[in-house]
mmCIF file of the C-alpha atoms, coordinates in Angstrom:
data_MODEL
# 
_entry.id   MODEL 
# 
loop_
_atom_site.group_PDB 
_atom_site.id 
_atom_site.type_symbol 
_atom_site.label_atom_id 
_atom_site.label_alt_id 
_atom_site.label_comp_id 
_atom_site.label_asym_id 
_atom_site.label_entity_id 
_atom_site.label_seq_id 
_atom_site.pdbx_PDB_ins_code 
_atom_site.Cartn_x 
_atom_site.Cartn_y 
_atom_site.Cartn_z 
_atom_site.occupancy 
_atom_site.B_iso_or_equiv 
_atom_site.pdbx_formal_charge 
_atom_site.auth_seq_id 
_atom_site.auth_comp_id 
_atom_site.auth_asym_id 
_atom_site.auth_atom_id 
_atom_site.pdbx_PDB_model_num 
ATOM 1   C CA . MET A 1 1   ? 84.283 1.282   -32.839 1.00 0.00 ? 1   MET A CA 1 
ATOM 2   C CA . ASN A 1 2   ? 85.415 3.453   -35.645 1.00 0.00 ? 2   ASN A CA 1 
ATOM 3   C CA . PHE A 1 3   ? 88.716 3.001   -37.422 1.00 0.00 ? 3   PHE A CA 1 
ATOM 4   C CA . ASP A 1 4   ? 91.248 5.607   -36.412 1.00 0.00 ? 4   ASP A CA 1 
ATOM 5   C CA . THR A 1 5   ? 93.209 6.503   -39.527 1.00 0.00 ? 5   THR A CA 1 
ATOM 6   C CA . GLN A 1 6   ? 95.710 8.639   -37.625 1.00 0.00 ? 6   GLN A CA 1 
ATOM 7   C CA . THR A 1 7   ? 97.649 5.710   -36.144 1.00 0.00 ? 7   THR A CA 1 
ATOM 8   C CA . GLN A 1 8   ? 98.643 2.325   -37.401 1.00 0.00 ? 8   GLN A CA 1 
ATOM 9   C CA . SER A 1 9   ? 99.135 0.493   -34.118 1.00 0.00 ? 9   SER A CA 1 
ATOM 10  C CA . PRO A 1 10  ? 96.432 -2.153  -33.687 1.00 0.00 ? 10  PRO A CA 1 
ATOM 11  C CA . ALA A 1 11  ? 94.741 -2.738  -30.354 1.00 0.00 ? 11  ALA A CA 1 
ATOM 12  C CA . ALA A 1 12  ? 95.971 -5.764  -28.472 1.00 0.00 ? 12  ALA A CA 1 
ATOM 13  C CA . PRO A 1 13  ? 93.330 -8.434  -27.782 1.00 0.00 ? 13  PRO A CA 1 
ATOM 14  C CA . LEU A 1 14  ? 93.748 -7.842  -24.054 1.00 0.00 ? 14  LEU A CA 1 
ATOM 15  C CA . ASP A 1 15  ? 92.451 -4.277  -24.403 1.00 0.00 ? 15  ASP A CA 1 
ATOM 16  C CA . VAL A 1 16  ? 89.041 -5.759  -23.627 1.00 0.00 ? 16  VAL A CA 1 
ATOM 17  C CA . GLU A 1 17  ? 90.495 -6.626  -20.224 1.00 0.00 ? 17  GLU A CA 1 
ATOM 18  C CA . ALA A 1 18  ? 91.549 -2.990  -19.758 1.00 0.00 ? 18  ALA A CA 1 
ATOM 19  C CA . ILE A 1 19  ? 87.987 -1.954  -20.526 1.00 0.00 ? 19  ILE A CA 1 
ATOM 20  C CA . ARG A 1 20  ? 86.636 -4.539  -18.077 1.00 0.00 ? 20  ARG A CA 1 
ATOM 21  C CA . ARG A 1 21  ? 88.930 -3.229  -15.328 1.00 0.00 ? 21  ARG A CA 1 
ATOM 22  C CA . HIS A 1 22  ? 87.747 0.344   -15.947 1.00 0.00 ? 22  HIS A CA 1 
ATOM 23  C CA . PHE A 1 23  ? 83.995 -0.348  -15.901 1.00 0.00 ? 23  PHE A CA 1 
ATOM 24  C CA . PRO A 1 24  ? 83.432 -0.809  -12.138 1.00 0.00 ? 24  PRO A CA 1 
ATOM 25  C CA . ALA A 1 25  ? 84.751 2.702   -11.524 1.00 0.00 ? 25  ALA A CA 1 
ATOM 26  C CA . LEU A 1 26  ? 82.157 4.073   -13.965 1.00 0.00 ? 26  LEU A CA 1 
ATOM 27  C CA . HIS A 1 27  ? 79.014 2.737   -12.365 1.00 0.00 ? 27  HIS A CA 1 
ATOM 28  C CA . ASP A 1 28  ? 78.291 0.642   -9.274  1.00 0.00 ? 28  ASP A CA 1 
ATOM 29  C CA . GLY A 1 29  ? 75.830 -1.644  -11.043 1.00 0.00 ? 29  GLY A CA 1 
ATOM 30  C CA . VAL A 1 30  ? 77.897 -2.706  -14.043 1.00 0.00 ? 30  VAL A CA 1 
ATOM 31  C CA . THR A 1 31  ? 77.594 -6.304  -15.226 1.00 0.00 ? 31  THR A CA 1 
ATOM 32  C CA . MET A 1 32  ? 79.901 -7.634  -17.925 1.00 0.00 ? 32  MET A CA 1 
ATOM 33  C CA . PHE A 1 33  ? 79.530 -10.739 -20.054 1.00 0.00 ? 33  PHE A CA 1 
ATOM 34  C CA . SER A 1 34  ? 82.522 -11.847 -22.117 1.00 0.00 ? 34  SER A CA 1 
ATOM 35  C CA . ARG A 1 35  ? 84.668 -14.752 -23.205 1.00 0.00 ? 35  ARG A CA 1 
ATOM 36  C CA . ALA A 1 36  ? 87.211 -12.423 -24.813 1.00 0.00 ? 36  ALA A CA 1 
ATOM 37  C CA . ARG A 1 37  ? 90.220 -14.310 -23.516 1.00 0.00 ? 37  ARG A CA 1 
ATOM 38  C CA . ARG A 1 38  ? 89.137 -17.365 -25.481 1.00 0.00 ? 38  ARG A CA 1 
ATOM 39  C CA . ARG A 1 39  ? 87.152 -15.848 -28.347 1.00 0.00 ? 39  ARG A CA 1 
ATOM 40  C CA . THR A 1 40  ? 86.534 -12.650 -30.264 1.00 0.00 ? 40  THR A CA 1 
ATOM 41  C CA . PRO A 1 41  ? 87.326 -9.617  -28.058 1.00 0.00 ? 41  PRO A CA 1 
ATOM 42  C CA . THR A 1 42  ? 83.720 -8.630  -27.463 1.00 0.00 ? 42  THR A CA 1 
ATOM 43  C CA . LEU A 1 43  ? 82.095 -7.438  -24.277 1.00 0.00 ? 43  LEU A CA 1 
ATOM 44  C CA . LEU A 1 44  ? 78.396 -7.139  -23.465 1.00 0.00 ? 44  LEU A CA 1 
ATOM 45  C CA . ALA A 1 45  ? 77.734 -4.735  -20.600 1.00 0.00 ? 45  ALA A CA 1 
ATOM 46  C CA . THR A 1 46  ? 74.678 -3.620  -18.685 1.00 0.00 ? 46  THR A CA 1 
ATOM 47  C CA . PHE A 1 47  ? 74.435 -0.823  -16.142 1.00 0.00 ? 47  PHE A CA 1 
ATOM 48  C CA . ALA A 1 48  ? 71.869 -1.090  -13.316 1.00 0.00 ? 48  ALA A CA 1 
ATOM 49  C CA . GLY A 1 49  ? 69.228 1.599   -13.551 1.00 0.00 ? 49  GLY A CA 1 
ATOM 50  C CA . VAL A 1 50  ? 70.429 2.773   -16.960 1.00 0.00 ? 50  VAL A CA 1 
ATOM 51  C CA . GLN A 1 51  ? 68.905 1.742   -20.277 1.00 0.00 ? 51  GLN A CA 1 
ATOM 52  C CA . SER A 1 52  ? 71.454 0.185   -22.603 1.00 0.00 ? 52  SER A CA 1 
ATOM 53  C CA . SER A 1 53  ? 69.954 2.145   -25.483 1.00 0.00 ? 53  SER A CA 1 
ATOM 54  C CA . ALA A 1 54  ? 70.704 5.437   -23.677 1.00 0.00 ? 54  ALA A CA 1 
ATOM 55  C CA . VAL A 1 55  ? 74.362 4.447   -23.268 1.00 0.00 ? 55  VAL A CA 1 
ATOM 56  C CA . SER A 1 56  ? 74.561 3.327   -26.894 1.00 0.00 ? 56  SER A CA 1 
ATOM 57  C CA . GLU A 1 57  ? 72.981 6.537   -28.208 1.00 0.00 ? 57  GLU A CA 1 
ATOM 58  C CA . PHE A 1 58  ? 75.364 8.699   -26.184 1.00 0.00 ? 58  PHE A CA 1 
ATOM 59  C CA . LEU A 1 59  ? 78.375 6.700   -27.370 1.00 0.00 ? 59  LEU A CA 1 
ATOM 60  C CA . ALA A 1 60  ? 77.222 7.108   -30.981 1.00 0.00 ? 60  ALA A CA 1 
ATOM 61  C CA . GLN A 1 61  ? 77.122 10.879  -30.491 1.00 0.00 ? 61  GLN A CA 1 
ATOM 62  C CA . GLN A 1 62  ? 80.760 10.633  -29.368 1.00 0.00 ? 62  GLN A CA 1 
ATOM 63  C CA . GLY A 1 63  ? 81.783 8.664   -32.455 1.00 0.00 ? 63  GLY A CA 1 
ATOM 64  C CA . VAL A 1 64  ? 81.838 5.250   -30.772 1.00 0.00 ? 64  VAL A CA 1 
ATOM 65  C CA . ASN A 1 65  ? 79.835 2.465   -32.357 1.00 0.00 ? 65  ASN A CA 1 
ATOM 66  C CA . ALA A 1 66  ? 78.607 0.269   -29.496 1.00 0.00 ? 66  ALA A CA 1 
ATOM 67  C CA . PRO A 1 67  ? 75.029 -0.812  -30.247 1.00 0.00 ? 67  PRO A CA 1 
ATOM 68  C CA . ALA A 1 68  ? 72.504 -2.024  -27.683 1.00 0.00 ? 68  ALA A CA 1 
ATOM 69  C CA . SER A 1 69  ? 70.443 -5.144  -28.293 1.00 0.00 ? 69  SER A CA 1 
ATOM 70  C CA . SER A 1 70  ? 70.214 -8.870  -27.714 1.00 0.00 ? 70  SER A CA 1 
ATOM 71  C CA . PHE A 1 71  ? 72.057 -9.382  -31.047 1.00 0.00 ? 71  PHE A CA 1 
ATOM 72  C CA . TYR A 1 72  ? 69.965 -12.279 -32.289 1.00 0.00 ? 72  TYR A CA 1 
ATOM 73  C CA . GLY A 1 73  ? 70.701 -14.125 -29.055 1.00 0.00 ? 73  GLY A CA 1 
ATOM 74  C CA . TYR A 1 74  ? 67.247 -13.564 -27.614 1.00 0.00 ? 74  TYR A CA 1 
ATOM 75  C CA . GLU A 1 75  ? 67.167 -16.878 -25.735 1.00 0.00 ? 75  GLU A CA 1 
ATOM 76  C CA . THR A 1 76  ? 70.548 -16.200 -24.154 1.00 0.00 ? 76  THR A CA 1 
ATOM 77  C CA . SER A 1 77  ? 69.508 -12.653 -23.361 1.00 0.00 ? 77  SER A CA 1 
ATOM 78  C CA . GLU A 1 78  ? 66.404 -14.003 -21.636 1.00 0.00 ? 78  GLU A CA 1 
ATOM 79  C CA . LEU A 1 79  ? 68.427 -16.560 -19.650 1.00 0.00 ? 79  LEU A CA 1 
ATOM 80  C CA . LEU A 1 80  ? 70.740 -13.779 -18.481 1.00 0.00 ? 80  LEU A CA 1 
ATOM 81  C CA . GLY A 1 81  ? 67.718 -11.738 -17.407 1.00 0.00 ? 81  GLY A CA 1 
ATOM 82  C CA . LEU A 1 82  ? 68.351 -9.006  -19.973 1.00 0.00 ? 82  LEU A CA 1 
ATOM 83  C CA . GLY A 1 83  ? 65.203 -9.450  -22.059 1.00 0.00 ? 83  GLY A CA 1 
ATOM 84  C CA . GLU A 1 84  ? 64.904 -7.899  -25.501 1.00 0.00 ? 84  GLU A CA 1 
ATOM 85  C CA . ALA A 1 85  ? 66.899 -4.836  -24.437 1.00 0.00 ? 85  ALA A CA 1 
ATOM 86  C CA . GLY A 1 86  ? 70.059 -6.918  -24.069 1.00 0.00 ? 86  GLY A CA 1 
ATOM 87  C CA . GLY A 1 87  ? 73.126 -4.840  -23.337 1.00 0.00 ? 87  GLY A CA 1 
ATOM 88  C CA . VAL A 1 88  ? 75.745 -2.598  -24.883 1.00 0.00 ? 88  VAL A CA 1 
ATOM 89  C CA . ARG A 1 89  ? 78.009 -4.555  -27.244 1.00 0.00 ? 89  ARG A CA 1 
ATOM 90  C CA . ILE A 1 90  ? 81.606 -3.402  -27.295 1.00 0.00 ? 90  ILE A CA 1 
ATOM 91  C CA . GLY A 1 91  ? 83.884 -5.155  -29.730 1.00 0.00 ? 91  GLY A CA 1 
ATOM 92  C CA . LEU A 1 92  ? 87.477 -4.616  -30.705 1.00 0.00 ? 92  LEU A CA 1 
ATOM 93  C CA . ALA A 1 93  ? 88.858 -5.560  -34.082 1.00 0.00 ? 93  ALA A CA 1 
ATOM 94  C CA . PRO A 1 94  ? 92.459 -5.851  -35.307 1.00 0.00 ? 94  PRO A CA 1 
ATOM 95  C CA . TYR A 1 95  ? 92.298 -2.321  -36.721 1.00 0.00 ? 95  TYR A CA 1 
ATOM 96  C CA . ASN A 1 96  ? 91.305 -0.691  -33.419 1.00 0.00 ? 96  ASN A CA 1 
ATOM 97  C CA . ASN A 1 97  ? 94.031 0.943   -31.384 1.00 0.00 ? 97  ASN A CA 1 
ATOM 98  C CA . ASP A 1 98  ? 94.681 2.480   -27.981 1.00 0.00 ? 98  ASP A CA 1 
ATOM 99  C CA . ARG A 1 99  ? 93.140 5.786   -29.080 1.00 0.00 ? 99  ARG A CA 1 
ATOM 100 C CA . ASP A 1 100 ? 89.880 3.991   -29.926 1.00 0.00 ? 100 ASP A CA 1 
ATOM 101 C CA . VAL A 1 101 ? 89.827 2.383   -26.478 1.00 0.00 ? 101 VAL A CA 1 
ATOM 102 C CA . ALA A 1 102 ? 90.582 5.740   -24.838 1.00 0.00 ? 102 ALA A CA 1 
ATOM 103 C CA . ARG A 1 103 ? 87.744 7.374   -26.819 1.00 0.00 ? 103 ARG A CA 1 
ATOM 104 C CA . LEU A 1 104 ? 85.334 4.684   -25.584 1.00 0.00 ? 104 LEU A CA 1 
ATOM 105 C CA . LEU A 1 105 ? 86.406 5.069   -21.964 1.00 0.00 ? 105 LEU A CA 1 
ATOM 106 C CA . ASP A 1 106 ? 86.305 8.888   -22.160 1.00 0.00 ? 106 ASP A CA 1 
ATOM 107 C CA . ALA A 1 107 ? 82.796 8.745   -23.626 1.00 0.00 ? 107 ALA A CA 1 
ATOM 108 C CA . LEU A 1 108 ? 81.626 6.344   -20.908 1.00 0.00 ? 108 LEU A CA 1 
ATOM 109 C CA . ASN A 1 109 ? 83.146 8.606   -18.250 1.00 0.00 ? 109 ASN A CA 1 
ATOM 110 C CA . ALA A 1 110 ? 81.296 11.564  -19.765 1.00 0.00 ? 110 ALA A CA 1 
ATOM 111 C CA . PHE A 1 111 ? 78.009 9.645   -19.874 1.00 0.00 ? 111 PHE A CA 1 
ATOM 112 C CA . PHE A 1 112 ? 78.155 8.565   -16.234 1.00 0.00 ? 112 PHE A CA 1 
ATOM 113 C CA . SER A 1 113 ? 79.484 11.918  -15.016 1.00 0.00 ? 113 SER A CA 1 
ATOM 114 C CA . ARG A 1 114 ? 76.544 13.579  -16.739 1.00 0.00 ? 114 ARG A CA 1 
ATOM 115 C CA . ALA A 1 115 ? 74.089 10.981  -15.429 1.00 0.00 ? 115 ALA A CA 1 
ATOM 116 C CA . THR A 1 116 ? 75.251 11.311  -11.813 1.00 0.00 ? 116 THR A CA 1 
ATOM 117 C CA . GLY A 1 117 ? 76.330 14.962  -11.807 1.00 0.00 ? 117 GLY A CA 1 
# 
């Protein structure tokens, strides 16, 4: 995600949980992989019938950096059944804030509204 210079309030680590709660409403076939409660607040998501690269490219156009790949974890990606395509990696850092999370969720809503509408 991009740093939002307009606010100084950092995102809480549990914002990844807010994102996780929102995802099922976006797309029926969402799968999420994360250990954010115990580690870095990072989420890897896939969406059934949708290429991760298409989601990533759309998010980039909306100013959200959420790349798609296996992220050098090819073996793990294979074991999860994701192959080389991997998933969309969404990570929060101490400098992200609620507006960054809202921008991500708005962009995902726009992507899936466009894809299904």
